[in-house]
TORVOLO-134992 format. One record per residue (C-alpha): x, y, z; residue number from 1. Coordinates in steps of 0.02 Angstrom, whole numbers, plus 50000, padded with zeros to 5 digits. Last residue first. Layout:
BEGIN
+-------+-------+-------+-----+
!  east ! north !    up !   n !
+-------+-------+-------+-----+
!     X !     Y !     Z ! NUM !
...
+-------+-------+-------+-----+
***
This chain:
BEGIN
+-------+-------+-------+-----+
!  east ! north !    up !   n !
+-------+-------+-------+-----+
! 49534 ! 49198 ! 49009 ! 325 !
! 49449 ! 49338 ! 49125 ! 324 !
! 49491 ! 49503 ! 49074 ! 323 !
! 49634 ! 49645 ! 49088 ! 322 !
! 49605 ! 49807 ! 48979 ! 321 !
! 49703 ! 49914 ! 49125 ! 320 !
! 49606 ! 50052 ! 49134 ! 319 !
! 49439 ! 49955 ! 49134 ! 318 !
! 49509 ! 49850 ! 49283 ! 317 !
! 49572 ! 50016 ! 49351 ! 316 !
! 49416 ! 50103 ! 49366 ! 315 !
! 49328 ! 49946 ! 49445 ! 314 !
! 49458 ! 49938 ! 49557 ! 313 !
! 49415 ! 50089 ! 49635 ! 312 !
! 49236 ! 50055 ! 49636 ! 311 !
! 49262 ! 49898 ! 49731 ! 310 !
! 49370 ! 50012 ! 49847 ! 309 !
! 49242 ! 50134 ! 49901 ! 308 !
! 49134 ! 49986 ! 49984 ! 307 !
! 49260 ! 49898 ! 50057 ! 306 !
! 49312 ! 50058 ! 50125 ! 305 !
! 49147 ! 50089 ! 50207 ! 304 !
! 49139 ! 49931 ! 50278 ! 303 !
! 49327 ! 49938 ! 50356 ! 302 !
! 49255 ! 50104 ! 50443 ! 301 !
! 49090 ! 50024 ! 50484 ! 300 !
! 49156 ! 49864 ! 50565 ! 299 !
! 49328 ! 49926 ! 50654 ! 298 !
! 49514 ! 49943 ! 50611 ! 297 !
! 49669 ! 49824 ! 50624 ! 296 !
! 49793 ! 49922 ! 50504 ! 295 !
! 49958 ! 49847 ! 50518 ! 294 !
! 50081 ! 49886 ! 50365 ! 293 !
! 50148 ! 49744 ! 50294 ! 292 !
! 50344 ! 49689 ! 50256 ! 291 !
! 50333 ! 49520 ! 50346 ! 290 !
! 50441 ! 49604 ! 50492 ! 289 !
! 50304 ! 49737 ! 50491 ! 288 !
! 50170 ! 49610 ! 50515 ! 287 !
! 50274 ! 49505 ! 50668 ! 286 !
! 50302 ! 49666 ! 50749 ! 285 !
! 50106 ! 49713 ! 50758 ! 284 !
! 50055 ! 49543 ! 50800 ! 283 !
! 50176 ! 49551 ! 50954 ! 282 !
! 50128 ! 49728 ! 50991 ! 281 !
! 49948 ! 49669 ! 50993 ! 280 !
! 49849 ! 49809 ! 50900 ! 279 !
! 49804 ! 49668 ! 50750 ! 278 !
! 49724 ! 49561 ! 50916 ! 277 !
! 49628 ! 49714 ! 50960 ! 276 !
! 49559 ! 49757 ! 50788 ! 275 !
! 49521 ! 49561 ! 50801 ! 274 !
! 49433 ! 49571 ! 50943 ! 273 !
! 49318 ! 49720 ! 50912 ! 272 !
! 49266 ! 49658 ! 50744 ! 271 !
! 49225 ! 49505 ! 50801 ! 270 !
! 49140 ! 49549 ! 50941 ! 269 !
! 49030 ! 49693 ! 50844 ! 268 !
! 48993 ! 49559 ! 50718 ! 267 !
! 48939 ! 49450 ! 50872 ! 266 !
! 48813 ! 49593 ! 50925 ! 265 !
! 48755 ! 49602 ! 50755 ! 264 !
! 48690 ! 49435 ! 50726 ! 263 !
! 48771 ! 49374 ! 50579 ! 262 !
! 48659 ! 49395 ! 50428 ! 261 !
! 48768 ! 49435 ! 50303 ! 260 !
! 48926 ! 49309 ! 50307 ! 259 !
! 49072 ! 49358 ! 50438 ! 258 !
! 49239 ! 49456 ! 50345 ! 257 !
! 49408 ! 49477 ! 50370 ! 256 !
! 49531 ! 49574 ! 50308 ! 255 !
! 49705 ! 49595 ! 50196 ! 254 !
! 49740 ! 49726 ! 50080 ! 253 !
! 49856 ! 49733 ! 49926 ! 252 !
! 49926 ! 49894 ! 49867 ! 251 !
! 49948 ! 49974 ! 49705 ! 250 !
! 50048 ! 50143 ! 49662 ! 249 !
! 50087 ! 50119 ! 49488 ! 248 !
! 50033 ! 50279 ! 49403 ! 247 !
! 50205 ! 50364 ! 49479 ! 246 !
! 50305 ! 50279 ! 49341 ! 245 !
! 50475 ! 50379 ! 49324 ! 244 !
! 50585 ! 50281 ! 49429 ! 243 !
! 50555 ! 50373 ! 49601 ! 242 !
! 50364 ! 50365 ! 49574 ! 241 !
! 50391 ! 50171 ! 49574 ! 240 !
! 50482 ! 50177 ! 49726 ! 239 !
! 50670 ! 50143 ! 49738 ! 238 !
! 50743 ! 49988 ! 49825 ! 237 !
! 50886 ! 50026 ! 49951 ! 236 !
! 50771 ! 50051 ! 50108 ! 235 !
! 50721 ! 49871 ! 50107 ! 234 !
! 50614 ! 49833 ! 50248 ! 233 !
! 50595 ! 50036 ! 50280 ! 232 !
! 50490 ! 50040 ! 50134 ! 231 !
! 50536 ! 50173 ! 50030 ! 230 !
! 50402 ! 50316 ! 49999 ! 229 !
! 50242 ! 50359 ! 49947 ! 228 !
! 50217 ! 50183 ! 49908 ! 227 !
! 50237 ! 50040 ! 49773 ! 226 !
! 50425 ! 49963 ! 49766 ! 225 !
! 50537 ! 49957 ! 49618 ! 224 !
! 50679 ! 49847 ! 49527 ! 223 !
! 50718 ! 49725 ! 49644 ! 222 !
! 50829 ! 49574 ! 49581 ! 221 !
! 50783 ! 49384 ! 49651 ! 220 !
! 50898 ! 49256 ! 49735 ! 219 !
! 51004 ! 49401 ! 49814 ! 218 !
! 50978 ! 49348 ! 49989 ! 217 !
! 50886 ! 49501 ! 50056 ! 216 !
! 50785 ! 49487 ! 49886 ! 215 !
! 50722 ! 49315 ! 49909 ! 214 !
! 50686 ! 49345 ! 50090 ! 213 !
! 50587 ! 49521 ! 50041 ! 212 !
! 50490 ! 49431 ! 49907 ! 211 !
! 50309 ! 49351 ! 49999 ! 210 !
! 50306 ! 49485 ! 50115 ! 209 !
! 50324 ! 49615 ! 49983 ! 208 !
! 50167 ! 49563 ! 49881 ! 207 !
! 50257 ! 49513 ! 49731 ! 206 !
! 50238 ! 49607 ! 49555 ! 205 !
! 50347 ! 49468 ! 49473 ! 204 !
! 50466 ! 49429 ! 49329 ! 203 !
! 50551 ! 49316 ! 49246 ! 202 !
! 50451 ! 49140 ! 49232 ! 201 !
! 50499 ! 48962 ! 49229 ! 200 !
! 50662 ! 49046 ! 49317 ! 199 !
! 50670 ! 48927 ! 49471 ! 198 !
! 50655 ! 49072 ! 49592 ! 197 !
! 50492 ! 49140 ! 49481 ! 196 !
! 50421 ! 48972 ! 49473 ! 195 !
! 50421 ! 48963 ! 49665 ! 194 !
! 50352 ! 49128 ! 49676 ! 193 !
! 50211 ! 49103 ! 49563 ! 192 !
! 50145 ! 48961 ! 49675 ! 191 !
! 50186 ! 49063 ! 49844 ! 190 !
! 50069 ! 49209 ! 49759 ! 189 !
! 49917 ! 49076 ! 49737 ! 188 !
! 49821 ! 48984 ! 49619 ! 187 !
! 49951 ! 49048 ! 49497 ! 186 !
! 49910 ! 49154 ! 49327 ! 185 !
! 50053 ! 49195 ! 49195 ! 184 !
! 50040 ! 49353 ! 49107 ! 183 !
! 50147 ! 49404 ! 48959 ! 182 !
! 50272 ! 49558 ! 48961 ! 181 !
! 50241 ! 49682 ! 48818 ! 180 !
! 50339 ! 49829 ! 48902 ! 179 !
! 50261 ! 49999 ! 48829 ! 178 !
! 50300 ! 50077 ! 48997 ! 177 !
! 50126 ! 50136 ! 49048 ! 176 !
! 50032 ! 49999 ! 48960 ! 175 !
! 50140 ! 49857 ! 49001 ! 174 !
! 50166 ! 49934 ! 49199 ! 173 !
! 49978 ! 49935 ! 49200 ! 172 !
! 49959 ! 49748 ! 49141 ! 171 !
! 50094 ! 49713 ! 49268 ! 170 !
! 50002 ! 49816 ! 49410 ! 169 !
! 49835 ! 49732 ! 49364 ! 168 !
! 49921 ! 49544 ! 49391 ! 167 !
! 49984 ! 49597 ! 49553 ! 166 !
! 49846 ! 49669 ! 49624 ! 165 !
! 49766 ! 49510 ! 49578 ! 164 !
! 49639 ! 49500 ! 49427 ! 163 !
! 49694 ! 49323 ! 49362 ! 162 !
! 49788 ! 49235 ! 49496 ! 161 !
! 49934 ! 49235 ! 49616 ! 160 !
! 50039 ! 49334 ! 49492 ! 159 !
! 50173 ! 49272 ! 49369 ! 158 !
! 50259 ! 49402 ! 49248 ! 157 !
! 50330 ! 49310 ! 49081 ! 156 !
! 50466 ! 49385 ! 48972 ! 155 !
! 50491 ! 49351 ! 48791 ! 154 !
! 50313 ! 49410 ! 48722 ! 153 !
! 50384 ! 49553 ! 48635 ! 152 !
! 50567 ! 49576 ! 48634 ! 151 !
! 50604 ! 49761 ! 48627 ! 150 !
! 50462 ! 49807 ! 48747 ! 149 !
! 50521 ! 49706 ! 48881 ! 148 !
! 50700 ! 49766 ! 48855 ! 147 !
! 50648 ! 49942 ! 48867 ! 146 !
! 50538 ! 49921 ! 49009 ! 145 !
! 50656 ! 49825 ! 49108 ! 144 !
! 50799 ! 49952 ! 49099 ! 143 !
! 50658 ! 50074 ! 49133 ! 142 !
! 50615 ! 49976 ! 49288 ! 141 !
! 50809 ! 49963 ! 49361 ! 140 !
! 50952 ! 49836 ! 49349 ! 139 !
! 50893 ! 49753 ! 49180 ! 138 !
! 50962 ! 49593 ! 49094 ! 137 !
! 50845 ! 49453 ! 49165 ! 136 !
! 50955 ! 49318 ! 49226 ! 135 !
! 50943 ! 49365 ! 49418 ! 134 !
! 50764 ! 49323 ! 49405 ! 133 !
! 50657 ! 49493 ! 49420 ! 132 !
! 50561 ! 49578 ! 49567 ! 131 !
! 50426 ! 49717 ! 49561 ! 130 !
! 50362 ! 49749 ! 49748 ! 129 !
! 50187 ! 49775 ! 49790 ! 128 !
! 50148 ! 49855 ! 49960 ! 127 !
! 50059 ! 49773 ! 50084 ! 126 !
! 49892 ! 49822 ! 50188 ! 125 !
! 49861 ! 49746 ! 50352 ! 124 !
! 49713 ! 49693 ! 50449 ! 123 !
! 49561 ! 49767 ! 50399 ! 122 !
! 49428 ! 49724 ! 50501 ! 121 !
! 49265 ! 49658 ! 50511 ! 120 !
! 49166 ! 49689 ! 50348 ! 119 !
! 48990 ! 49617 ! 50344 ! 118 !
! 48973 ! 49484 ! 50197 ! 117 !
! 48834 ! 49449 ! 50064 ! 116 !
! 48825 ! 49632 ! 50001 ! 115 !
! 48998 ! 49691 ! 49963 ! 114 !
! 49098 ! 49527 ! 49939 ! 113 !
! 48961 ! 49479 ! 49826 ! 112 !
! 48941 ! 49298 ! 49802 ! 111 !
! 48903 ! 49161 ! 49675 ! 110 !
! 49008 ! 49264 ! 49542 ! 109 !
! 48963 ! 49303 ! 49343 ! 108 !
! 49041 ! 49430 ! 49249 ! 107 !
! 49197 ! 49415 ! 49336 ! 106 !
! 49335 ! 49566 ! 49338 ! 105 !
! 49194 ! 49696 ! 49418 ! 104 !
! 49178 ! 49608 ! 49583 ! 103 !
! 49348 ! 49511 ! 49554 ! 102 !
! 49435 ! 49673 ! 49592 ! 101 !
! 49362 ! 49696 ! 49767 ! 100 !
! 49406 ! 49503 ! 49790 !  99 !
! 49579 ! 49520 ! 49740 !  98 !
! 49591 ! 49666 ! 49873 !  97 !
! 49587 ! 49525 ! 50003 !  96 !
! 49492 ! 49403 ! 50086 !  95 !
! 49508 ! 49312 ! 50265 !  94 !
! 49305 ! 49236 ! 50258 !  93 !
! 49250 ! 49200 ! 50442 !  92 !
! 49150 ! 49028 ! 50477 !  91 !
! 49098 ! 49008 ! 50670 !  90 !
! 49012 ! 49171 ! 50683 !  89 !
! 48840 ! 49107 ! 50672 !  88 !
! 48795 ! 49154 ! 50491 !  87 !
! 48817 ! 48983 ! 50433 !  86 !
! 48920 ! 48957 ! 50277 !  85 !
! 48866 ! 49010 ! 50110 !  84 !
! 48953 ! 49161 ! 50094 !  83 !
! 49107 ! 49075 ! 50149 !  82 !
! 49093 ! 48924 ! 50016 !  81 !
! 49054 ! 49067 ! 49878 !  80 !
! 49219 ! 49172 ! 49957 !  79 !
! 49340 ! 49007 ! 49968 !  78 !
! 49286 ! 48966 ! 49768 !  77 !
! 49311 ! 49158 ! 49730 !  76 !
! 49486 ! 49159 ! 49781 !  75 !
! 49573 ! 49171 ! 49601 !  74 !
! 49462 ! 49039 ! 49537 !  73 !
! 49549 ! 48912 ! 49677 !  72 !
! 49613 ! 48888 ! 49839 !  71 !
! 49515 ! 48837 ! 50000 !  70 !
! 49643 ! 48844 ! 50139 !  69 !
! 49557 ! 48817 ! 50296 !  68 !
! 49639 ! 48925 ! 50441 !  67 !
! 49586 ! 48855 ! 50604 !  66 !
! 49540 ! 48958 ! 50762 !  65 !
! 49551 ! 48847 ! 50894 !  64 !
! 49469 ! 48907 ! 51065 !  63 !
! 49531 ! 49001 ! 51221 !  62 !
! 49472 ! 49151 ! 51165 !  61 !
! 49620 ! 49270 ! 51167 !  60 !
! 49740 ! 49144 ! 51128 !  59 !
! 49646 ! 49087 ! 50985 !  58 !
! 49629 ! 49257 ! 50926 !  57 !
! 49815 ! 49287 ! 50942 !  56 !
! 49843 ! 49136 ! 50837 !  55 !
! 49730 ! 49163 ! 50713 !  54 !
! 49809 ! 49340 ! 50706 !  53 !
! 49975 ! 49276 ! 50625 !  52 !
! 49894 ! 49144 ! 50531 !  51 !
! 49803 ! 49267 ! 50428 !  50 !
! 49936 ! 49370 ! 50390 !  49 !
! 50071 ! 49227 ! 50336 !  48 !
! 49924 ! 49153 ! 50238 !  47 !
! 49886 ! 49308 ! 50148 !  46 !
! 50061 ! 49330 ! 50112 !  45 !
! 50092 ! 49172 ! 50025 !  44 !
! 50120 ! 48986 ! 50096 !  43 !
! 49945 ! 48894 ! 50080 !  42 !
! 49856 ! 48906 ! 49932 !  41 !
! 49707 ! 49056 ! 49917 !  40 !
! 49544 ! 49048 ! 49987 !  39 !
! 49584 ! 49080 ! 50168 !  38 !
! 49415 ! 49007 ! 50257 !  37 !
! 49431 ! 49053 ! 50436 !  36 !
! 49354 ! 48923 ! 50554 !  35 !
! 49309 ! 48961 ! 50723 !  34 !
! 49316 ! 48812 ! 50851 !  33 !
! 49195 ! 48797 ! 50998 !  32 !
! 49103 ! 48923 ! 51131 !  31 !
! 49137 ! 49055 ! 51026 !  30 !
! 49039 ! 49177 ! 51089 !  29 !
! 48944 ! 49152 ! 51244 !  28 !
! 48913 ! 49348 ! 51271 !  27 !
! 48879 ! 49334 ! 51086 !  26 !
! 48751 ! 49219 ! 51105 !  25 !
! 48667 ! 49305 ! 51264 !  24 !
! 48671 ! 49475 ! 51156 !  23 !
! 48592 ! 49385 ! 50991 !  22 !
! 48457 ! 49316 ! 51120 !  21 !
! 48418 ! 49484 ! 51192 !  20 !
! 48397 ! 49541 ! 51032 !  19 !
! 48278 ! 49412 ! 50952 !  18 !
! 48182 ! 49443 ! 51126 !  17 !
! 48168 ! 49624 ! 51106 !  16 !
! 48025 ! 49627 ! 50980 !  15 !
! 47921 ! 49477 ! 51067 !  14 !
! 47945 ! 49559 ! 51227 !  13 !
! 47879 ! 49732 ! 51159 !  12 !
! 47725 ! 49645 ! 51078 !  11 !
! 47697 ! 49560 ! 51218 !  10 !
! 47689 ! 49731 ! 51325 !   9 !
! 47567 ! 49806 ! 51201 !   8 !
! 47446 ! 49659 ! 51218 !   7 !
! 47458 ! 49668 ! 51406 !   6 !
! 47421 ! 49847 ! 51403 !   5 !
! 47292 ! 49849 ! 51272 !   4 !
! 47209 ! 49701 ! 51392 !   3 !
! 47223 ! 49809 ! 51545 !   2 !
! 47137 ! 49962 ! 51461 !   1 !
+-------+-------+-------+-----+
***
């Protein structure tokens, strides 16, 4: 009997040791710099949102939170690197709706957003705004559709990459309106915006944070914005629904993820701390100033959203006819 009890106690101890070890690691976490892998070029909406939250996390933890831009292949290069990073909480992926789209847009990926990561928190969502270079002879969505339909291939619309929400919005607009604009992909929204301002491309479905300053300074013309209602940052810009294209109602989201097998206590701490950072009044105001809608939810809710969003985008990819060149 004593031997049996000793064996039982030993078995229980062995089973609880990993959990206790993980809990101890979580209590000590982080004790060094945390890297946020951002798979797009600096300067875009993703970069601005990530750096805003990273700064608040650094203040909270008393450790550096370094944003590491790893652009390429529409965010797939950085995401693949993050998936292969040690699952210890010191490498975090900053992903966007583009990564949910990539799950169906690409036939072969070296990572799975739904299977290789634990969702931590959805930081924010931003509407897409249709902007045009001042030389484009259109001041409304319908005028743009008429002009682009009558002159196939004359107008180029840019995006931060093939399969981004901005790209799909443009393809859906072509399909819905009869416009015949040509897509030009860049390695980030900021690069596309630079060429739009320079006149190398003529149109863009931009994330609002990338475009609102240029709209307010009249460097670009804003024709319509996604969402159920007008955005308070640009109240004079009509929604797509008001403009006669209610089917164009896409938004971009921006969230943080940890590699799979990251200990659950660390996932919980990261999720809790990131949500708290987003809830901070100064972060809320900064995100709103950018034109973003702060979210800051927790692991379980965000994971369920990501899983469903991958399927939602799959249907939109098929409808738009978008494909990787």
